C-alpha positions as CSV (number, residue, x, y, z in Angstrom):
1,M,-51.1,44.1,7.5
2,G,-50.8,43.1,11.2
3,S,-47.2,43.1,12.9
4,I,-44.2,44.4,11.3
5,R,-41.4,41.6,11.1
6,F,-37.6,42.4,10.3
7,G,-36.3,39.3,8.2
8,A,-37.1,36.6,6.6
9,P,-40.4,34.8,8.4
10,H,-38.5,31.4,9.9
11,E,-41.8,30.0,11.0
12,L,-43.6,30.5,8.0
13,I,-41.1,29.3,5.7
14,Q,-40.6,25.8,7.7
15,L,-44.3,25.5,7.3
16,L,-44.2,25.8,3.4
17,R,-40.8,23.6,3.1
18,K,-42.0,20.8,5.2
19,Q,-45.8,20.8,3.7
20,F,-44.8,20.9,0.3
21,S,-41.4,19.1,0.3
22,L,-39.8,22.1,-1.0
23,R,-35.8,21.7,-1.7
24,T,-34.5,24.7,-2.9
25,F,-34.5,28.2,-1.3
26,V,-34.0,30.9,-3.5
27,E,-32.7,34.9,-2.3
28,T,-32.5,37.7,-3.9
29,G,-30.8,40.3,-1.8
30,T,-27.9,39.1,-0.1
31,F,-27.1,41.4,2.7
32,R,-25.5,40.0,5.5
33,G,-26.0,36.3,4.7
34,G,-28.0,35.5,7.6
35,T,-31.2,34.8,5.8
36,A,-28.9,32.4,3.0
37,A,-26.9,30.6,6.4
38,W,-30.2,30.2,8.2
39,A,-31.9,28.6,5.1
40,A,-29.0,26.2,4.5
41,S,-29.9,24.3,7.6
42,C,-33.5,23.7,6.3
43,F,-33.0,23.3,2.6
44,E,-31.3,21.3,0.5
45,Q,-30.0,23.9,-2.2
46,V,-29.7,27.7,-1.3
47,I,-29.1,30.2,-4.2
48,T,-28.4,33.9,-3.1
49,I,-27.9,36.8,-5.4
50,E,-26.4,39.7,-4.4
51,A,-25.5,43.2,-6.7
52,S,-23.1,44.5,-4.1
53,E,-19.5,43.7,-5.0
54,T,-18.5,44.2,-1.7
55,I,-21.2,42.6,0.2
56,Y,-20.9,39.4,-2.2
57,K,-17.3,39.4,-0.9
58,Q,-17.9,39.6,2.4
59,T,-20.6,37.2,2.7
60,S,-19.5,34.8,0.3
61,S,-15.9,34.7,2.2
62,K,-17.7,34.5,6.0
63,Y,-19.9,31.5,4.9
64,A,-17.5,29.8,2.9
65,D,-17.7,26.8,5.1
66,I,-21.5,26.3,3.9
67,A,-21.0,23.8,1.6
68,N,-24.9,23.9,0.2
69,I,-24.8,27.9,-0.3
70,N,-24.6,29.4,-4.1
71,F,-23.3,32.8,-3.7
72,L,-23.9,34.6,-7.0
73,F,-22.7,38.2,-7.4
74,G,-24.9,40.5,-10.2
75,D,-28.0,41.8,-10.8
76,S,-30.9,39.9,-9.9
77,R,-32.9,40.4,-13.0
78,K,-29.8,38.9,-15.1
79,L,-29.0,36.1,-12.9
80,L,-32.4,34.9,-11.8
81,A,-33.5,33.8,-15.0
82,Q,-30.6,31.3,-15.3
83,V,-31.3,29.8,-11.8
84,V,-35.2,29.8,-12.4
85,S,-34.3,27.9,-15.9
86,A,-32.2,25.2,-13.9
87,L,-34.8,24.3,-11.1
88,P,-36.1,21.1,-11.4
89,A,-39.2,21.5,-9.1
90,P,-40.8,24.4,-7.1
91,A,-38.7,26.4,-4.9
92,L,-39.3,28.8,-2.3
93,F,-38.4,32.5,-3.4
94,W,-37.4,35.3,-1.0
95,L,-37.4,38.7,-2.9
96,D,-35.7,40.9,-0.6
97,S,-32.9,42.9,-3.3
98,H,-34.7,46.5,-3.4
99,W,-32.7,49.4,-1.6
100,C,-32.6,49.8,2.0
101,S,-32.1,53.5,2.8
102,E,-31.2,52.6,6.4
103,Q,-28.2,50.1,5.4
104,I,-25.5,50.2,3.0
105,T,-27.3,48.1,0.2
106,Y,-27.0,48.0,-3.3
107,G,-30.1,49.9,-5.4
108,E,-29.6,53.4,-4.2
109,K,-30.1,54.7,-7.8
110,D,-32.0,51.4,-8.7
111,E,-33.9,51.2,-5.9
112,C,-36.8,47.9,-6.5
113,P,-36.4,45.5,-9.2
114,V,-39.0,43.0,-7.6
115,L,-41.8,43.5,-10.7
116,D,-39.0,42.3,-13.2
117,E,-38.3,39.6,-10.8
118,I,-41.7,38.6,-10.7
119,K,-41.9,38.8,-14.3
120,I,-38.7,36.1,-14.4
121,L,-40.6,33.5,-12.2
122,N,-43.9,33.9,-14.5
123,A,-41.9,32.8,-17.1
124,S,-41.1,29.6,-15.4
125,P,-43.2,26.7,-16.2
126,L,-43.2,25.6,-12.3
127,D,-45.5,26.7,-9.7
128,H,-43.5,28.3,-7.2
129,F,-43.7,29.7,-3.8
130,I,-43.3,33.6,-3.8
131,L,-42.6,35.9,-0.5
132,I,-41.6,39.3,-0.9
133,D,-40.4,41.7,2.0
134,D,-41.1,44.8,3.1
135,A,-45.1,45.0,1.7
136,R,-45.4,48.5,3.7
137,L,-42.9,50.0,1.4
138,F,-45.5,48.7,-1.5
139,S,-48.6,49.5,0.3
140,S,-48.0,53.0,0.7
141,P,-45.6,55.8,-0.9
142,P,-42.5,55.0,1.1
143,A,-40.6,57.6,3.4
144,L,-38.0,59.9,2.2
145,P,-35.3,59.4,0.7
146,Y,-37.0,56.4,-1.1
147,R,-37.8,57.8,-4.9
148,I,-41.7,57.3,-5.5
149,D,-41.6,56.4,-9.1
150,Q,-39.1,53.7,-8.3
151,W,-41.5,51.7,-6.5
152,P,-44.3,49.8,-7.6
153,A,-47.7,50.2,-5.6
154,L,-49.2,47.1,-4.1
155,D,-51.9,47.0,-6.9
156,Q,-49.3,46.5,-9.3
157,V,-47.2,43.9,-7.6
158,F,-50.6,42.1,-7.1
159,D,-51.0,42.3,-10.9
160,H,-47.8,41.1,-12.0
161,I,-48.2,38.2,-9.7
162,K,-51.9,37.7,-11.3
163,A,-50.0,37.6,-14.7
164,G,-48.3,34.3,-14.5
165,P,-49.6,31.2,-15.7
166,Y,-51.0,29.7,-12.3
167,E,-53.6,30.7,-9.7
168,K,-52.0,32.2,-6.7
169,Y,-53.1,32.5,-3.3
170,I,-52.0,36.0,-2.3
171,V,-51.9,37.7,1.1
172,I,-50.0,40.1,3.1
173,S,-48.6,39.0,7.0
174,E,-46.0,40.7,9.2
175,D,-44.9,43.0,6.5
176,V,-44.4,40.2,3.9
177,I,-46.3,39.3,0.8
178,I,-47.0,36.2,0.4
179,A,-47.8,34.4,-3.0
180,V,-48.3,30.7,-3.0
181,P,-49.6,28.2,-5.4
182,K,-53.8,28.0,-4.8
183,A,-53.5,24.6,-3.5
184,A,-50.9,25.9,-0.6
185,R,-54.3,28.0,0.5
186,R,-56.2,24.8,2.6
187,V,-52.5,25.1,4.7
188,L,-51.2,28.5,5.0
189,A,-54.9,30.3,5.6
190,P,-55.6,28.3,8.7
191,W,-52.0,28.8,10.2
192,L,-52.5,32.5,9.6
193,Q,-55.5,32.7,11.1
194,A,-54.5,31.2,14.3
195,I,-51.4,33.7,14.5
196,N,-54.0,36.4,13.5
197,T,-56.2,35.1,16.6
198,R,-53.4,35.0,19.0
199,T,-52.1,38.6,18.3
200,I,-55.7,39.4,18.6
201,R,-56.3,38.0,21.9
202,L,-52.4,39.0,23.5
203,A,-53.0,42.5,22.4
204,P,-55.5,43.4,25.4
205,A,-52.8,42.2,27.8
206,R,-50.0,43.9,26.0
207,H,-52.4,47.4,25.8
208,K,-52.9,46.6,29.8
209,G,-49.1,46.3,30.2
210,R,-48.2,49.6,28.7
211,L,-51.1,51.4,30.5
212,R,-49.6,50.4,33.8
213,H,-46.3,51.2,33.0
214,G,-47.4,54.6,31.6
215,L,-49.2,55.2,34.8
216,G,-46.2,54.2,37.1
217,L,-44.1,56.6,34.9
218,I,-46.6,59.4,35.4
219,R,-47.1,58.6,39.6
220,Q,-43.0,58.8,39.9
221,G,-43.1,62.2,38.0
222,S,-45.7,63.0,40.0
223,D,-43.9,62.1,43.2
224,L,-40.6,64.1,41.7
225,I,-42.4,67.2,41.6
226,I,-44.4,67.1,45.0
227,R,-40.8,66.5,46.7
228,A,-39.5,69.3,44.5
229,G,-42.2,71.6,45.6
230,L,-41.8,70.5,49.4
231,E,-38.3,70.8,49.4
232,K,-38.5,74.5,47.8
233,A,-41.2,75.1,50.4
234,R,-38.8,74.2,53.4
235,S,-35.9,76.3,51.6
236,L,-38.3,79.2,51.7
237,K,-39.4,78.6,55.3
238,F,-36.2,78.2,57.1
239,G,-34.3,80.8,54.6
240,R,-32.1,78.5,53.1
């Protein structure tokens, strides 16, 4: 799966937006609103859905001055269908409404609606671009306190995506499940390959730096032990 990025992959989103003239960004799971605010600087229209009333009120108030963000309060499984049916062209969807145990977010008793969200997108006559955050939580049973029975396995997510009317190019990069129209592969695959190549080439330098840092700490520790031993020896010799 490679490295883990926290938050929406800005470079990837920008690539898809530019290459395929995407005008609308739809987010499920507003949280602090940072992703929606960033997307508003790139897309003509941003729609973000939040199921926590507290979070919805905070973020819609905080970013009230950004005119091209439409904040919606409610369950994504109920509101997403309305949003999708009103779209005149393919959009980019950032699906991130699942519960985050380390943050105060909606969904503690209803942890992951992603399969229902995918079904809604599959019902659209348009071939949308789909990004799903936290791939690691689907690729293996998530750690406690998540409930295993509420999280679909990765193959289930893939099967739901493949059940749609359009063939998708599906990959995982930086903890994001990427499902884009088949035609987008010609752009996305070389771009991801370049990133993966750069990551691999930089890895030895990173490991070397970590090794050098570790050896330095060992030397420091050894020096402290030696000095402590010498001090103790002097104190014994001179009867301190």
